[in-house]
C-alpha positions in Angstrom: 38.8 8.1 -40.3 37.0 4.9 -41.3 36.5 3.9 -37.7 33.1 3.9 -35.9 34.5 6.3 -33.3 35.2 8.9 -36.0 31.7 8.4 -37.4 30.2 9.0 -34.0 32.3 12.1 -33.5 31.4 13.6 -36.9 27.7 12.9 -36.0 28.0 15.5 -33.3 28.6 18.2 -35.9 25.8 17.7 -38.4 27.1 14.7 -40.3 25.0 11.5 -40.7 27.2 8.4 -40.4 26.3 5.2 -42.2 28.3 2.0 -42.1 28.3 -0.4 -45.1 29.8 -3.8 -45.7 31.6 -3.9 -49.1 32.1 -7.2 -50.8 35.0 -7.3 -53.3 34.5 -10.0 -55.9 37.3 -12.6 -55.9 38.1 -12.0 -59.6 39.1 -8.4 -58.7 42.0 -9.4 -56.4 45.4 -10.6 -57.3 45.8 -14.3 -58.0 42.1 -14.7 -58.9 41.1 -15.8 -55.4 37.5 -17.0 -55.8 36.7 -16.2 -52.2 35.1 -12.7 -51.9 36.8 -10.2 -49.6 34.7 -8.0 -47.4 35.4 -4.9 -45.4 33.5 -2.0 -43.7 33.0 1.4 -45.3 32.1 4.5 -43.4 30.1 7.1 -45.4 29.3 10.5 -44.0 26.6 12.8 -45.4 25.3 16.3 -44.7 23.3 19.1 -46.2 25.4 21.8 -48.0 22.6 23.9 -49.4 18.8 23.9 -49.4 17.8 20.6 -51.0 21.4 19.6 -51.7 23.5 17.1 -49.8 27.0 15.6 -50.2 28.3 12.2 -49.2 31.9 11.8 -48.1 34.0 8.7 -47.7 37.1 9.7 -45.6 40.1 7.7 -46.5 38.1 4.9 -48.1 37.7 2.4 -49.5 40.3 0.2 -47.9 41.0 -2.5 -50.5 41.9 -6.1 -49.8 45.6 -6.7 -48.9 46.4 -8.5 -52.1 44.5 -6.1 -54.5 46.5 -5.1 -57.6 48.7 -2.1 -56.9 48.4 -0.3 -60.2 46.2 2.8 -60.3 44.1 1.5 -63.2 42.8 -1.4 -61.2 42.2 0.7 -58.1 40.4 3.4 -60.0 38.1 0.9 -61.7 37.3 -0.5 -58.3 36.5 3.0 -57.0 34.2 3.6 -59.9 32.4 0.3 -59.4 32.0 1.1 -55.7 30.6 4.5 -56.5 28.0 3.1 -58.9 26.9 0.5 -56.3 26.8 3.0 -53.5 24.8 5.7 -55.4 21.2 4.2 -55.0 21.9 3.6 -51.3 22.7 7.3 -50.5 20.2 9.7 -49.0 17.9 11.6 -51.3 19.2 14.9 -52.4 22.9 13.8 -52.5 24.5 15.8 -55.4 27.8 14.0 -55.3 29.9 11.5 -53.4 33.5 12.6 -52.5 36.2 10.0 -51.9 39.6 10.4 -50.3 41.3 7.1 -51.4 43.8 5.9 -48.8 46.3 4.3 -51.2 49.5 6.2 -51.9 52.8 6.3 -53.8 56.2 7.0 -52.3 58.6 9.8 -53.5 56.8 11.4 -56.4 53.3 12.3 -57.4 50.6 9.7 -57.5 50.5 8.0 -61.0 48.6 10.3 -63.3 45.8 8.0 -64.2 42.6 9.6 -62.9 39.4 7.7 -62.1 37.2 7.3 -65.1 34.3 9.6 -65.9 32.1 10.8 -64.4 34.6 11.3 -61.6 36.0 14.8 -61.3 38.9 16.1 -59.3 37.4 17.9 -56.3 37.7 21.7 -56.1 39.5 21.3 -52.7 41.0 18.4 -50.8 39.4 17.6 -47.5 42.3 15.6 -46.1 45.9 16.4 -46.9 47.0 14.1 -49.7 50.7 14.4 -49.0 52.5 13.4 -45.8 55.7 12.1 -44.3 55.7 8.8 -42.3 58.5 7.7 -40.0 59.4 4.1 -39.4 59.5 3.5 -35.6 60.9 0.0 -35.8 64.6 0.9 -35.7 66.5 1.5 -32.4 65.9 5.0 -30.9 69.5 6.1 -31.8 68.9 5.1 -35.5 65.7 7.1 -35.6 67.6 10.1 -34.4 70.4 9.5 -36.9 68.0 9.5 -39.8 66.9 13.1 -38.9 68.7 16.1 -40.3 71.5 17.3 -38.0 69.8 20.5 -37.2 66.7 18.6 -36.0 68.8 16.4 -33.7 70.5 19.5 -32.4 67.2 21.3 -31.7 65.8 18.3 -29.8 68.9 18.4 -27.6 68.8 22.1 -27.3 65.2 22.1 -26.0 66.2 19.6 -23.3 69.4 21.5 -22.4 67.5 24.8 -22.0 65.0 23.3 -19.6 61.9 22.6 -21.9 59.8 19.9 -20.3 57.0 17.9 -22.1 54.0 16.6 -20.2 51.2 14.3 -21.2 47.7 15.6 -20.2 46.3 13.5 -17.5 49.7 11.8 -16.9 49.9 13.0 -13.2 47.2 13.7 -10.7 48.9 16.7 -9.3 49.5 18.5 -12.6 49.4 22.3 -12.3 47.1 24.0 -13.2 45.4 20.6 -13.8 44.4 18.5 -16.7 40.9 20.0 -16.9 42.5 23.2 -18.2 45.0 21.7 -20.7 42.5 21.8 -23.6 41.8 25.4 -22.9 45.5 26.2 -22.9 46.0 24.2 -26.1 43.2 26.2 -27.7 44.7 29.5 -26.6 48.0 28.5 -28.3 46.1 27.4 -31.3 44.5 30.8 -31.6 48.0 32.4 -31.5 49.1 30.0 -34.3 46.1 30.8 -36.4 46.7 34.5 -36.2 50.4 34.2 -37.0 50.0 31.7 -39.9 46.7 32.8 -41.3 45.0 29.4 -40.9 41.4 28.5 -39.9 40.7 26.5 -36.8 37.7 24.7 -35.2 35.9 25.9 -32.1 37.0 24.8 -28.7 33.8 22.7 -28.5 35.1 20.7 -31.5 38.3 19.6 -29.7 36.4 19.0 -26.4 34.0 16.7 -28.2 36.8 14.9 -30.0 38.5 14.0 -26.7 35.1 13.1 -25.1 34.4 10.7 -28.0 37.7 8.9 -27.6 37.4 8.9 -23.8 33.9 7.4 -23.8 34.6 4.8 -26.5 38.2 3.7 -25.7 40.7 3.0 -23.0 41.7 5.6 -20.4 40.2 7.4 -17.5 39.4 10.9 -16.5 39.4 13.7 -19.0 42.0 12.3 -21.4 41.8 8.9 -23.1 44.8 6.7 -23.7 44.6 6.7 -27.5 44.2 10.4 -28.1 47.0 12.3 -26.4 47.6 15.9 -25.7 51.3 16.9 -25.1 52.3 20.3 -23.8 55.8 21.8 -23.8 56.6 24.2 -21.0 59.5 26.4 -19.9 59.4 27.6 -16.3 55.8 29.0 -16.0 55.2 29.4 -19.8 53.4 27.0 -22.0 55.2 27.2 -25.3 53.6 24.6 -27.6 51.2 21.7 -27.7 50.3 18.8 -30.0 47.5 16.3 -30.3 48.5 12.8 -31.4 46.3 9.7 -32.0 47.6 6.3 -31.2 45.6 3.6 -33.0 46.8 0.1 -33.8 50.3 0.2 -35.3 50.2 3.9 -36.3 50.5 7.1 -34.4 49.1 10.2 -36.3 50.0 13.8 -35.4 46.7 15.6 -35.8 47.0 19.2 -34.5 49.8 21.4 -33.3 50.0 24.9 -31.8 52.8 27.1 -30.5 53.3 30.4 -28.7 55.1 33.5 -30.1 57.2 33.5 -27.0 60.6 31.8 -26.5 60.6 30.3 -30.0 64.4 30.0 -29.7 63.9 27.1 -27.2 62.7 24.8 -30.0 59.7 23.4 -28.1 57.9 21.8 -31.1 61.0 19.6 -31.7 60.8 18.3 -28.1 57.1 17.6 -28.4 57.5 15.5 -31.6 60.4 13.5 -30.2 58.4 12.7 -27.0 55.4 11.6 -29.0 57.6 9.4 -31.2 59.2 7.8 -28.2 55.8 7.1 -26.6 54.4 5.8 -29.8 57.3 3.4 -30.2 56.9 2.3 -26.6 53.1 1.7 -27.2 53.9 -0.7 -30.1 53.3 1.7 -33.0 55.6 1.0 -36.0 54.7 4.2 -37.9 54.5 7.9 -37.1 52.4 9.9 -39.6 53.2 13.6 -39.5 49.9 14.1 -41.4 50.0 16.8 -44.0 52.7 18.6 -46.0 52.8 20.6 -49.2 53.1 18.5 -52.3 56.8 19.4 -52.8 59.6 21.5 -51.5 58.5 24.8 -53.1 59.9 27.8 -51.2 57.1 29.9 -52.7 54.4 27.7 -51.2 52.6 29.4 -48.3 53.2 26.4 -46.1 56.9 25.8 -47.1 58.0 26.0 -43.5 55.7 23.1 -42.6 57.3 21.0 -45.3 60.8 21.7 -44.0 59.8 21.1 -40.4 58.1 17.7 -41.0 60.5 16.3 -43.5 63.5 17.2 -41.3 62.5 14.3 -38.9 63.3 11.8 -41.7 60.9 9.3 -42.9 59.3 8.7 -46.3 57.3 11.3 -48.3 54.0 9.8 -49.5 51.4 11.1 -51.9 47.8 10.1 -52.0 45.5 10.9 -54.9 43.5 13.5 -53.0 39.8 14.1 -53.2 37.7 12.9 -56.1 34.0 13.5 -56.7 31.4 11.2 -58.2 28.5 13.4 -59.4 25.0 12.2 -58.8 23.1 15.3 -59.8 25.3 17.1 -62.4 23.7 20.5 -62.3 23.7 20.8 -58.5 27.2 19.5 -58.4 28.4 22.0 -61.0 27.1 24.9 -58.9 28.7 23.6 -55.7 32.0 23.0 -57.5 32.2 26.5 -58.8 31.5 28.0 -55.4 34.0 25.7 -53.7 36.8 26.6 -56.1 36.1 30.3 -55.6 36.3 29.8 -51.9 39.6 27.9 -52.1 41.0 30.7 -54.4 40.1 33.3 -51.8 41.5 31.2 -48.9 44.8 30.6 -50.7 45.1 34.3 -51.5 44.8 35.1 -47.8 47.5 32.5 -46.9 49.9 34.0 -49.4 49.3 37.5 -48.0 
């Protein structure tokens, strides 16, 4: 989400993308290295109300590799960055929202919040909690690290005749790769109705694939880095997932499933195929991208937690979204409205 491709994609939906180069002073990094460290920073901005804008830094900043790991040092760096960034933001920006990418394994992020005037955002934009699988072991060892029921379900799907195909993989695919996105979106609509979740328009997903197709490897409708997998049984499409392969990491972005033939365990077959492909492509990590903060059976997404953690891997917790107010009054009004919206949305999920 700090890539130029993501910035171009979000620009198609009303965001203004600006790239900065951040120079981290040598005194700020471990060991007192006198040489400054530099790195890019993507900042998105958009209007949220008449005369009011927000700036958003998705999963940024990325700190130098040898930066101190304690939350105090990182939070002070975040505050210094926000102060330096503020005069460079567009006029009318009421606040800048950050989703810091650093994380802590097994347990909540250390409870040392960024200093004032930072405020915890009324709602997280990106899921702060996730589970990441290590793909470096042998295939059999990756399977062994899963819960027994998950290994069984992967084998069951294969035994019952569930097949998984990659969109654009074969030229003679029926009904053809040009319809795969539409079929995925139909499954996504079923999922949204069943689970009470909000989804983007079909145009959103079409533009996402178009952006990666036009600015990456691959040919035809589907790029090599952004992959759409579909699980079928006989003539029925049962489930589909979208996975991004980038560098050493594969990230599971979106998933959808039908209400039909759920006993065939198609989602398990999909994840296993994507993990195998990611390993073959040189990825060392598979990020299942988003779980509830803990194993709470009362959480409206408790099933998602069980499903994703069953594949093994490490549970990781990021600090979530934090806001740096630039115009306190405008920000307070937006914050109140956002918290109310989140409360209503959470209520619908519980029902």
